[in-house]
C-alpha positions as CSV (number, residue, x, y, z in Angstrom):
1,M,-31.8,35.0,48.3
2,G,-33.0,36.5,45.1
3,K,-34.3,33.3,43.3
4,R,-35.2,33.8,39.6
5,Q,-36.7,31.8,36.9
6,F,-35.4,31.6,33.5
7,K,-38.0,32.4,30.7
8,A,-39.5,29.3,29.0
9,E,-37.4,30.2,25.8
10,T,-34.0,30.3,27.6
11,K,-34.7,27.0,29.4
12,Q,-35.4,25.6,26.0
13,L,-32.2,27.1,24.8
14,L,-30.2,25.8,27.7
15,D,-31.5,22.2,27.1
16,L,-30.4,22.5,23.4
17,M,-27.0,23.7,24.4
18,I,-26.4,20.9,26.8
19,N,-27.7,18.1,24.8
20,S,-27.2,19.0,21.1
21,I,-24.5,21.6,20.4
22,Y,-21.5,20.3,21.9
23,T,-20.0,17.1,20.6
24,N,-16.5,17.4,22.8
25,K,-17.4,18.1,26.4
26,E,-13.9,18.8,27.5
27,I,-14.1,22.2,25.7
28,F,-15.8,23.6,28.6
29,L,-12.4,24.4,30.1
30,R,-11.4,26.3,26.9
31,E,-14.5,28.3,27.1
32,L,-14.0,29.4,30.9
33,I,-10.2,30.0,30.4
34,S,-11.0,32.3,27.3
35,N,-13.6,34.1,29.3
36,C,-10.9,34.8,32.1
37,S,-8.7,36.0,29.4
38,D,-11.2,38.1,28.1
39,A,-11.6,39.7,31.5
40,I,-8.1,40.4,32.0
41,D,-7.9,42.0,28.7
42,K,-10.8,44.3,29.6
43,L,-9.1,45.1,32.9
44,K,-5.7,46.0,31.0
45,F,-7.6,48.2,28.6
46,R,-9.5,50.2,31.5
47,S,-6.1,50.7,33.2
48,L,-4.9,52.7,30.2
49,T,-7.0,55.4,31.5
50,E,-7.6,54.4,35.0
51,P,-4.3,52.9,36.3
52,E,-5.7,52.4,39.9
53,M,-7.7,49.5,38.5
54,L,-4.4,47.4,38.7
55,E,-3.7,48.0,42.3
56,N,-3.8,45.3,44.9
57,G,-4.6,42.6,42.4
58,G,-1.3,40.7,42.0
59,E,0.1,39.4,38.8
60,L,-2.7,39.1,36.1
61,S,-3.3,35.2,35.7
62,I,-5.8,32.5,35.5
63,E,-5.8,29.7,38.3
64,I,-7.4,26.2,38.3
65,E,-8.2,24.1,41.4
66,P,-9.1,20.8,41.0
67,D,-10.7,19.0,44.4
68,K,-10.9,15.3,43.9
69,E,-12.5,14.6,47.4
70,N,-15.4,16.9,46.6
71,S,-15.2,16.4,42.9
72,T,-15.3,20.1,42.0
73,I,-13.1,22.4,39.6
74,T,-12.6,26.2,40.3
75,I,-11.4,28.5,37.8
76,R,-10.5,31.9,38.9
77,D,-9.1,35.3,37.4
78,N,-8.2,38.4,38.7
79,G,-9.6,40.5,35.6
80,I,-12.3,43.1,35.4
81,G,-14.9,41.3,37.3
82,M,-18.8,42.1,37.4
83,T,-21.3,44.3,39.2
84,H,-24.6,42.7,40.2
85,D,-26.3,44.4,37.3
86,E,-23.7,43.1,34.9
87,V,-24.1,39.5,36.1
88,V,-27.9,39.8,35.6
89,E,-27.4,41.4,32.3
90,N,-24.3,39.8,30.9
91,I,-23.6,36.4,32.1
92,G,-23.7,34.7,28.8
93,T,-26.9,36.6,27.9
94,I,-28.9,33.5,28.4
95,A,-30.3,35.1,31.5
96,R,-32.0,37.8,29.7
97,S,-34.3,38.1,26.6
98,G,-32.0,37.0,23.8
99,S,-33.5,33.7,23.7
100,K,-36.8,34.6,22.4
101,E,-35.2,36.3,19.3
102,F,-32.9,33.2,18.9
103,F,-36.1,30.8,18.4
104,T,-37.8,33.4,16.4
105,K,-34.9,33.3,14.1
106,L,-34.5,29.7,14.1
107,K,-38.3,29.3,13.4
108,E,-37.9,31.7,10.4
109,D,-35.2,29.7,8.8
110,G,-37.0,26.4,9.3
111,E,-34.5,24.2,10.6
112,E,-32.7,23.4,14.0
113,S,-29.7,22.3,12.0
114,K,-28.6,25.9,12.1
115,A,-28.8,26.3,15.9
116,E,-25.0,26.3,16.3
117,E,-24.7,29.0,13.9
118,L,-27.3,31.3,15.2
119,I,-26.2,30.5,18.9
120,G,-23.0,32.1,18.1
121,Q,-24.6,35.4,17.9
122,F,-25.5,35.4,21.4
123,G,-22.3,34.9,23.3
124,V,-23.3,32.2,25.6
125,G,-20.1,29.9,26.0
126,F,-20.1,30.2,29.8
127,Y,-23.2,27.7,29.6
128,S,-21.1,24.9,28.4
129,V,-20.3,24.3,32.0
130,F,-23.5,22.5,32.3
131,M,-22.3,19.7,30.1
132,V,-20.3,18.4,32.8
133,A,-21.6,20.3,36.1
134,E,-24.7,19.6,38.0
135,K,-24.3,22.9,39.9
136,V,-22.3,26.1,39.3
137,I,-21.5,28.8,41.8
138,L,-20.0,32.1,40.5
139,R,-18.5,34.8,42.6
140,T,-17.2,38.0,41.2
141,R,-16.4,41.7,42.1
142,A,-15.8,44.3,39.8
143,A,-12.6,46.3,39.8
144,G,-12.8,49.5,41.7
145,I,-15.6,48.7,43.8
146,D,-15.9,47.7,47.5
147,P,-15.6,43.9,48.4
148,S,-19.2,44.2,50.1
149,E,-20.4,44.8,46.6
150,G,-19.6,41.5,45.5
151,V,-22.0,39.0,43.7
152,E,-22.8,35.2,44.0
153,W,-24.7,33.5,41.3
154,V,-25.8,29.8,41.6
155,S,-27.8,27.7,39.2
156,T,-28.3,24.1,38.7
157,G,-29.4,24.5,35.1
158,D,-32.9,23.5,35.8
159,G,-34.5,26.5,34.7
160,H,-33.6,28.7,37.8
161,Y,-30.9,30.6,39.3
162,T,-30.2,33.0,42.2
163,V,-28.2,36.1,42.6
164,E,-27.4,38.1,45.5
165,K,-24.9,40.3,46.8
166,K,-22.0,38.7,48.6
167,D,-18.6,39.7,50.3
168,V,-15.9,39.0,47.8
169,A,-12.3,39.9,48.8
170,D,-10.4,39.8,45.6
171,R,-11.3,41.5,42.1
172,G,-12.1,39.3,39.5
173,T,-14.3,36.1,38.9
174,E,-14.4,32.6,40.6
175,I,-16.5,29.8,39.1
176,I,-16.9,26.6,41.1
177,L,-18.2,23.6,39.1
178,Y,-19.6,20.5,41.0
179,L,-19.3,17.8,38.5
180,R,-21.8,15.5,37.4
181,E,-21.9,11.8,38.3
182,D,-21.7,10.8,34.6
183,V,-18.7,12.7,33.7
184,K,-16.3,11.0,36.4
185,D,-14.7,8.8,33.6
186,M,-13.4,12.1,32.1
187,S,-11.1,12.4,35.2
188,L,-11.5,16.1,35.1
189,T,-10.2,16.5,38.6
190,D,-7.1,14.7,37.7
191,E,-4.0,17.1,37.6
192,F,-2.6,15.5,34.7
193,Q,-5.8,15.6,32.7
194,I,-6.2,19.1,33.3
195,E,-2.7,19.9,32.2
196,Q,-3.2,18.0,29.0
197,L,-6.2,20.0,28.4
198,V,-4.9,23.3,28.9
199,T,-1.8,22.4,26.7
200,K,-4.3,21.3,23.9
201,Y,-6.9,24.1,24.0
202,S,-5.4,27.2,25.7
203,D,-1.6,26.8,25.6
204,Y,-1.0,30.2,23.8
205,I,-3.3,32.4,26.1
206,R,-1.4,35.5,26.8
207,Y,-1.7,35.1,30.6
208,P,-0.4,32.4,32.9
209,V,-2.7,29.4,33.5
210,T,-1.6,28.2,36.9
211,M,-2.4,25.2,39.0
212,E,-1.1,23.7,42.1
213,I,0.6,20.3,41.5
214,T,1.0,17.9,44.2
215,E,4.2,15.6,43.8
216,E,5.1,12.6,45.7
217,I,8.5,12.3,47.4
218,P,9.1,8.7,48.1
219,E,10.1,7.2,51.4
220,E,13.8,6.7,52.0
221,K,15.2,3.3,53.3
222,D,18.6,2.5,54.7
223,K,20.6,-0.6,53.3
224,D,18.6,-2.8,55.9
225,G,15.5,-1.8,54.5
226,K,14.5,0.4,57.4
227,V,12.6,3.6,56.6
228,V,14.6,6.7,57.6
229,K,12.5,9.2,56.0
230,E,8.9,9.0,55.5
231,K,7.0,9.7,52.3
232,E,6.2,13.2,51.9
233,F,4.2,15.5,49.4
234,S,5.4,18.9,48.0
235,V,3.0,21.3,46.6
236,E,4.2,23.9,44.0
237,T,2.4,26.2,41.7
238,K,3.0,25.4,38.0
239,T,2.1,27.4,34.9
240,L,0.3,25.1,32.5
241,N,0.6,27.0,29.3
242,S,3.6,28.3,27.3
243,M,2.2,31.8,26.6
244,K,4.7,31.9,23.7
245,P,3.0,31.5,20.4
246,I,5.7,30.8,18.1
247,W,4.0,32.2,15.1
248,L,3.9,35.5,16.7
249,K,7.5,36.0,17.0
250,N,9.7,37.3,14.5
251,K,11.7,34.9,12.2
252,S,15.0,36.3,13.2
253,D,14.3,35.3,16.8
254,V,13.4,31.8,16.1
255,D,16.2,29.2,15.1
256,D,15.3,26.1,12.9
257,K,15.5,23.7,15.8
258,E,12.9,25.7,17.7
259,Y,10.7,25.5,14.7
260,A,11.5,21.9,14.2
261,D,10.7,21.0,17.9
262,F,7.5,22.8,17.7
263,Y,6.5,21.1,14.4
264,R,7.3,17.5,16.0
265,H,5.3,18.6,19.3
266,A,2.5,20.3,17.6
267,F,1.9,17.7,15.0
268,H,2.9,14.6,16.8
269,V,5.4,13.7,14.0
270,Y,9.0,12.6,13.9
271,D,10.6,13.9,10.7
272,E,12.1,17.2,9.9
273,P,10.1,19.6,8.0
274,F,11.0,20.1,4.4
275,D,10.4,23.7,4.5
276,I,9.1,26.3,7.1
277,I,6.7,29.2,5.9
278,Q,5.9,32.1,8.4
279,T,3.8,34.9,7.0
280,K,1.3,37.4,8.3
281,G,-1.6,39.4,6.8
282,E,-2.5,43.1,7.6
283,G,-5.3,45.4,6.4
284,T,-8.6,43.9,5.5
285,V,-8.1,40.7,7.4
286,E,-5.3,40.1,9.9
287,Y,-3.6,36.8,10.6
288,N,-0.4,35.1,11.5
289,A,0.4,31.9,9.8
290,L,3.1,29.4,10.5
291,L,3.2,26.4,8.0
292,F,5.2,23.2,7.6
293,I,5.9,21.1,4.4
294,P,6.6,17.7,5.8
295,T,9.4,15.5,4.7
296,K,7.3,12.2,4.5
297,A,3.7,11.7,3.4
298,P,1.6,10.2,6.1
299,F,0.9,6.5,5.3
300,D,-2.7,7.2,4.7
301,F,-2.2,10.5,2.7
302,Y,-3.5,9.1,-0.7
303,S,-6.5,7.3,0.9
304,N,-9.9,8.5,1.6
305,Q,-9.3,8.2,5.4
306,F,-6.8,11.2,5.4
307,E,-8.1,14.4,6.8
308,R,-6.5,17.6,5.8
309,G,-6.5,20.9,7.4
310,I,-4.8,23.6,9.3
311,K,-5.1,24.2,13.1
312,L,-7.1,27.2,13.7
313,Y,-6.7,29.9,16.6
314,S,-8.4,33.0,17.2
315,K,-6.4,35.5,19.6
316,Q,-4.2,32.5,20.3
317,V,-7.2,30.3,21.4
318,F,-7.4,26.9,19.9
319,I,-10.6,26.6,17.5
320,M,-10.2,23.6,15.5
321,D,-7.7,20.8,14.8
322,K,-8.4,20.6,10.9
323,C,-9.9,23.6,9.3
324,K,-10.2,22.2,5.6
325,E,-11.3,25.7,4.3
326,L,-7.8,27.1,5.0
327,V,-5.9,24.8,2.4
328,P,-7.0,23.4,-0.9
329,E,-7.4,19.7,-1.2
330,Y,-4.0,19.4,-3.4
331,L,-2.0,21.2,-0.7
332,G,-3.7,18.7,2.0
333,F,0.0,17.7,3.2
334,V,0.8,21.1,4.4
335,K,0.6,21.3,8.5
336,G,0.4,24.5,10.4
337,I,-1.5,27.0,12.2
338,V,-3.5,30.2,11.4
339,D,-4.2,32.6,14.1
340,S,-6.5,35.6,13.3
341,P,-8.6,38.0,15.6
342,D,-11.1,38.6,12.9
343,F,-13.1,35.6,13.1
344,S,-16.5,35.8,14.9
345,L,-17.2,32.4,16.5
346,N,-20.3,30.6,17.7
347,I,-20.8,29.2,21.2
348,S,-18.4,26.2,20.6
349,R,-15.9,28.3,18.8
350,E,-15.8,25.7,16.0
351,I,-17.8,27.2,13.3
352,L,-16.8,30.3,11.7
353,Q,-19.3,33.0,10.7
354,Q,-17.1,35.0,8.2
355,D,-16.4,33.1,5.1
356,R,-15.2,36.0,3.3
357,Q,-12.2,36.5,5.8
358,L,-11.5,32.8,5.6
359,N,-11.4,32.8,1.6
360,I,-9.0,35.8,1.8
361,I,-6.8,34.0,4.4
362,S,-6.9,30.8,2.5
363,K,-6.1,32.3,-1.0
364,N,-3.0,34.3,0.7
365,V,-1.9,30.8,2.4
366,E,-2.3,29.1,-0.8
367,K,-0.2,31.7,-2.9
368,K,2.5,31.5,-0.2
369,I,3.0,27.7,-0.2
370,L,3.2,27.8,-4.0
371,G,5.7,30.5,-4.0
372,S,7.8,28.6,-1.6
373,L,7.5,25.5,-3.6
374,K,8.6,27.5,-6.9
375,Y,11.5,28.9,-5.0
376,M,12.5,25.4,-3.8
377,L,12.2,24.2,-7.4
378,E,14.5,26.9,-8.9
379,N,17.1,27.1,-6.0
380,E,17.2,23.8,-4.2
381,R,16.3,21.1,-7.0
382,E,17.4,18.1,-5.1
383,K,15.2,19.0,-2.2
384,Y,12.5,19.7,-4.7
385,I,12.8,16.2,-6.3
386,D,12.6,14.5,-2.9
387,F,9.5,16.7,-2.0
388,W,8.2,15.5,-5.5
389,G,8.7,11.9,-4.8
390,E,6.4,12.3,-1.6
391,F,3.7,14.7,-2.7
392,G,4.0,15.1,-6.4
393,R,0.8,13.0,-7.1
394,A,-1.1,15.6,-5.0
395,I,0.1,18.6,-7.2
396,K,-0.9,16.6,-10.4
397,A,-4.3,15.9,-9.0
398,G,-4.6,19.5,-8.3
399,V,-4.2,20.3,-11.8
400,Y,-7.0,17.8,-12.7
401,A,-9.3,18.7,-10.1
402,G,-11.8,21.7,-10.5
403,F,-11.9,21.3,-14.3
404,G,-8.4,23.0,-14.8
405,M,-8.9,26.0,-12.4
406,N,-5.5,25.5,-11.1
407,K,-3.9,24.6,-14.1
408,E,-1.9,27.9,-14.5
409,K,-0.9,28.0,-10.9
410,L,0.4,24.4,-11.0
411,Q,2.0,23.6,-14.2
412,D,5.3,24.9,-13.6
413,L,5.8,22.9,-10.6
414,L,5.2,19.4,-12.5
415,L,8.1,17.1,-12.7
416,F,8.5,14.2,-15.3
417,E,11.3,11.7,-16.2
418,S,12.2,11.9,-19.8
419,S,14.2,10.3,-22.3
420,N,16.5,13.4,-22.4
421,D,18.7,12.0,-19.4
422,Q,18.3,10.5,-15.9
423,K,17.1,13.8,-14.4
424,M,13.7,14.9,-14.0
425,T,12.5,17.9,-16.0
426,T,10.0,20.5,-16.1
427,L,7.5,21.5,-18.8
428,S,9.4,24.6,-19.2
429,E,12.7,23.0,-19.5
430,Y,11.4,20.5,-22.2
431,V,10.3,23.3,-24.3
432,E,13.5,25.1,-24.1
433,R,15.2,21.9,-25.4
434,M,12.9,21.4,-28.3
435,P,14.6,21.3,-31.7
436,E,13.4,23.8,-34.4
437,G,10.4,22.3,-36.1
438,Q,9.2,20.5,-33.1
439,K,5.6,21.6,-32.6
440,E,4.3,19.2,-30.0
441,I,5.4,17.8,-26.5
442,Y,5.5,14.2,-26.7
443,F,4.8,11.6,-23.7
444,A,4.5,8.1,-23.4
445,T,2.5,6.1,-20.6
446,G,3.7,2.9,-18.8
447,K,4.3,1.5,-15.5
448,S,8.1,2.3,-15.4
449,R,10.8,4.2,-17.2
450,D,12.3,0.9,-18.4
451,S,8.9,-0.6,-19.7
452,I,8.4,2.8,-21.7
453,E,11.9,2.9,-23.3
454,K,11.3,-0.6,-24.7
455,I,7.8,0.0,-26.4
456,P,8.0,-0.1,-30.1
457,Q,6.4,3.6,-30.4
458,M,9.8,5.0,-29.0
459,E,11.6,3.6,-32.0
460,M,10.7,6.6,-34.5
461,L,11.0,9.2,-31.7
462,R,14.6,8.2,-31.1
463,E,15.3,8.3,-34.7
464,K,14.0,11.7,-34.9
465,G,15.9,12.8,-31.9
466,F,12.9,14.0,-30.1
467,E,12.5,14.1,-26.3
468,V,9.7,12.1,-24.8
469,L,8.1,12.6,-21.4
470,F,7.7,9.3,-19.1
471,F,4.2,9.3,-17.7
472,T,4.7,6.4,-15.1
473,D,2.0,7.6,-12.5
474,K,-1.8,6.5,-13.1
475,I,-2.9,10.1,-12.7
476,D,-0.3,11.6,-15.3
477,E,-2.6,10.9,-18.1
478,F,-5.7,12.4,-16.5
479,T,-3.4,15.3,-15.8
480,S,-2.6,15.6,-19.6
481,T,-6.2,15.8,-20.4
482,I,-6.4,19.1,-18.5
483,L,-3.2,20.5,-19.5
484,L,-3.7,19.9,-23.1
485,N,-0.8,22.2,-24.1
486,Y,2.0,24.3,-22.4
487,K,3.1,27.5,-23.8
488,E,1.0,26.8,-26.9
489,K,2.7,23.6,-27.5
490,P,0.1,20.6,-27.5
491,L,0.8,17.5,-25.4
492,K,1.0,14.4,-27.7
493,N,0.6,10.8,-26.5
494,I,3.1,8.7,-28.8
495,A,0.8,5.7,-28.3
496,G,-1.7,7.7,-30.7
497,S,-2.6,6.8,-34.2
498,D,-1.0,9.6,-35.9
499,L,2.1,11.4,-34.5
500,N,2.8,13.7,-37.5
501,L,6.6,13.5,-37.2
502,D,7.5,13.4,-40.9
503,S,8.4,16.3,-43.1
504,E,6.0,17.0,-46.1
505,K,8.5,15.0,-48.5
506,E,8.7,12.1,-46.0
507,K,4.9,12.2,-45.8
508,E,4.5,11.9,-49.3
509,E,6.9,9.1,-49.8
510,K,5.6,7.1,-46.9
511,K,2.0,7.7,-48.2
512,E,2.7,6.2,-51.6
513,K,4.6,3.3,-50.0
514,R,1.8,2.7,-47.5
515,E,-0.9,2.7,-50.1
516,K,1.1,0.3,-52.3
517,L,1.7,-2.0,-49.3
518,N,-2.0,-1.8,-48.2
519,K,-3.1,-2.7,-51.6
520,E,-1.0,-5.6,-51.9
521,S,-1.7,-6.9,-48.4
522,K,-5.3,-6.0,-48.3
523,D,-6.7,-9.7,-48.0
524,L,-3.9,-10.3,-45.4
525,L,-5.0,-7.5,-43.1
526,E,-8.7,-8.3,-43.7
527,N,-8.2,-12.0,-42.5
528,I,-6.1,-10.8,-39.6
529,K,-8.9,-8.2,-38.5
530,K,-11.6,-11.0,-39.0
531,N,-9.5,-13.3,-36.8
532,L,-9.4,-10.6,-34.2
533,E,-13.0,-9.5,-34.3
534,G,-14.3,-7.6,-31.2
535,K,-10.5,-6.9,-30.1
536,V,-9.3,-4.4,-32.7
537,A,-11.0,-1.8,-34.8
538,Q,-8.4,-1.8,-37.4
539,V,-5.5,-3.7,-38.6
540,R,-2.9,-1.8,-40.9
541,L,0.7,-1.7,-41.8
542,S,2.9,0.7,-40.0
543,L,6.0,2.7,-41.2
544,R,6.7,4.0,-37.7
545,L,8.3,0.6,-36.5
546,K,11.9,-0.1,-36.9
547,N,12.8,-3.3,-35.0
548,S,9.5,-4.4,-33.4
549,A,7.2,-6.6,-35.4
550,V,3.9,-5.1,-34.1
551,C,2.3,-2.6,-31.8
552,L,-1.0,-1.5,-30.4
553,V,-2.0,2.3,-31.0
554,S,-5.2,4.2,-29.8
555,G,-7.6,5.7,-32.2
556,S,-7.9,9.4,-32.5
557,D,-11.1,9.5,-30.9
558,G,-11.8,8.3,-27.4
559,I,-9.4,7.4,-24.5
560,S,-6.1,5.9,-24.8
561,I,-5.3,2.2,-24.3
562,N,-3.5,3.2,-20.8
563,M,-6.3,5.3,-19.9
564,E,-8.7,2.3,-20.4
565,Q,-6.5,0.3,-18.0
566,V,-6.4,2.9,-15.2
567,L,-10.3,3.2,-15.6
568,S,-10.8,-0.5,-15.5
569,E,-8.8,-0.9,-12.2
570,A,-11.0,2.0,-10.6
571,A,-14.4,0.7,-12.2
572,M,-17.1,-0.3,-10.1
573,S,-18.4,-3.9,-10.9
574,D,-21.8,-2.6,-12.1
575,M,-20.1,0.3,-14.1
576,P,-17.8,-1.0,-16.5
577,A,-15.0,1.2,-17.7
578,P,-15.0,2.6,-21.1
579,K,-13.1,0.9,-23.9
580,A,-10.2,2.2,-26.1
581,S,-10.3,1.9,-29.8
582,R,-7.4,-0.4,-30.6
583,I,-5.6,-0.5,-33.9
584,L,-3.0,-3.2,-34.6
585,E,0.0,-1.8,-36.4
586,I,2.3,-4.5,-38.3
587,N,5.8,-3.7,-39.4
588,P,6.1,-4.7,-43.2
589,E,9.8,-4.6,-42.9
590,H,9.9,-7.3,-40.2
591,A,10.6,-11.0,-41.3
592,L,7.4,-11.9,-39.7
593,F,5.5,-10.1,-42.2
594,E,6.7,-12.4,-44.8
595,K,5.6,-15.5,-42.8
596,L,2.2,-13.9,-42.5
597,N,1.8,-13.4,-46.3
598,T,2.9,-17.0,-46.7
599,L,0.4,-18.3,-44.2
600,N,-2.4,-16.2,-45.7
601,E,-1.6,-17.4,-49.3
602,S,-1.7,-20.8,-48.5
603,K,-5.0,-20.4,-46.6
604,S,-3.3,-22.1,-43.6
605,E,-5.4,-22.2,-40.4
606,K,-2.1,-21.3,-38.4
607,L,-2.8,-17.6,-39.6
608,K,-5.5,-17.3,-36.9
609,D,-3.1,-18.6,-34.2
610,Y,-0.3,-16.1,-35.5
611,S,-3.0,-13.3,-35.4
612,E,-3.9,-14.0,-31.8
613,L,-0.2,-14.3,-30.9
614,L,0.6,-10.9,-32.6
615,Y,-2.1,-9.2,-30.9
616,E,-1.2,-10.8,-27.3
617,Q,2.3,-9.8,-28.1
618,A,1.4,-6.4,-28.6
619,L,-0.8,-6.3,-25.5
620,V,2.3,-7.5,-23.3
621,M,4.6,-4.9,-24.9
622,E,2.0,-2.4,-23.6
623,G,2.1,-3.8,-20.1
624,I,-1.3,-5.6,-20.3
625,M,-1.9,-9.1,-19.4
626,P,-3.5,-11.3,-22.1
627,T,-7.0,-12.2,-21.8
628,D,-6.3,-15.7,-21.4
629,P,-2.7,-16.0,-20.2
630,V,-3.0,-20.1,-20.2
631,D,-4.2,-19.9,-24.0
632,F,-1.3,-17.6,-24.8
633,A,1.1,-19.7,-23.1
634,S,-0.1,-22.7,-25.0
635,R,0.2,-21.1,-28.4
636,I,3.8,-20.1,-27.6
637,A,4.6,-23.7,-26.7
638,D,3.0,-25.0,-29.7
639,L,4.9,-22.6,-32.0
640,M,8.2,-23.6,-30.3
641,T,7.6,-27.2,-30.6
642,S,6.6,-26.8,-34.4
643,A,9.8,-24.8,-35.2
644,K,12.2,-26.5,-37.2
């Protein structure tokens, strides 16, 4: 028997692989099936010029044979097989001198954390078997040579292996794994478990993966309970993989039901997809992609626990479940599969080497999804509105993220409620409806449509006939800080201090009136501001109000009042949120203004209570709870009881 010893570096590499690289031991089966598939591919390629290679081998296939009694798993194929020299030379390259170069490179980089990335360059996936096996026997015979020229390779992963000639009747390779004691709880000899693993990792391998399945036929009894037919067992060969990658089929050959069934099966969901996107790339990078936009957002979609990503395959071999690099975060709701032959994979087939190819595919996938959403918006509006209700916040977050790098791509997909009617509108539709002379896009923030429609600042906008967008989502105002303008029309918060709504003539008239009123009410405004010290930056009279007595507006510099509330809710206890500059505006045409003047002229102490009540009333209209609700209620009660 030809006993050989691994080199010291090779033994070190083997130990590293077994103990450090793989986090999921079950993928050894995927590695072996993939190697079998590669061997059959090589045979088919050789048969193009040497058709005799396919003689006497039967149907090209991969067989799995579990043996519970002996705790072994056997995997065999009838592919190209190997000669004695090829076994020594190529069985994962770990058995030759590549190990030394590996460790030299590892040392140069100065960190073992790059081990996975580097090992991928040496093609040693076969040795994943030692994660689960204490002993491995490999028997093989190359196509076209005599059975007596077969080879048997044996190793326990302890630094030694043997390789010798052996009679091997059939072309191809057979690998027998003697399972380790510490992996028995993985049930690797269980037929159902093997079937599950093949479905998960190798369902779309091009060749049938078969296994003999034993089914129990229960005994039969007559009406008196007497056994008339003993229990029997039947054995049948079952193909475990589908071999039918739906993403490789022509769209015309797949109906909606087949797509929907695949969607539910592959992603363990129960809804129907909103949209199905099938695309392919050719040329610089080849790939096939099948993507689904779900009907419902996952319950944890807007939480930190949600993991986005697209399933990744290479030549129909499952690589990873959630490849984040294939889809931007704002499209994280998309489910799907990308299959490309252009990826060089590391030993675990989990880490990709070619960032460039991945980036090209990612950009093309993103463009295709956005094109599908745009089509839905323009041609299936009600369907898009339903989509927006589930995932609109993600699109708005995409505008805000990345310092506006996605603004141009996403701004035309945004939807908002507005004062125009009960329907939602795009920014483009808003601009098309703008009357002549309107230079800005007006928006208002609030918790709901109803609450915004009642705020005092809406009064003048209605009078002028200007449409207002309703920002009812917390992220809306963040998005507006990135948008800033649309088609050269600035976005303007109506809670700002100066809306600039009047004509030049109206501005002049109001300026004169405001100056006159402010001069007459200077003492009153100063006293109210003094009573509200620390709460407002300014108190002034407003000519924008029609029916309301008072309102709060934000200063021209800094954040808005609504933004302050949003940031406050998200702020950490040791990092308080920034404060908005608050301006209290009072309507001089309201009956309450006369009352305030009377209290001020009589130097009544009640002016302080009225000042507080005015401010807290303005807070409530902004949807903000008064600082001291009990005190606020007490002031209201006192006012009610003192009224004549």
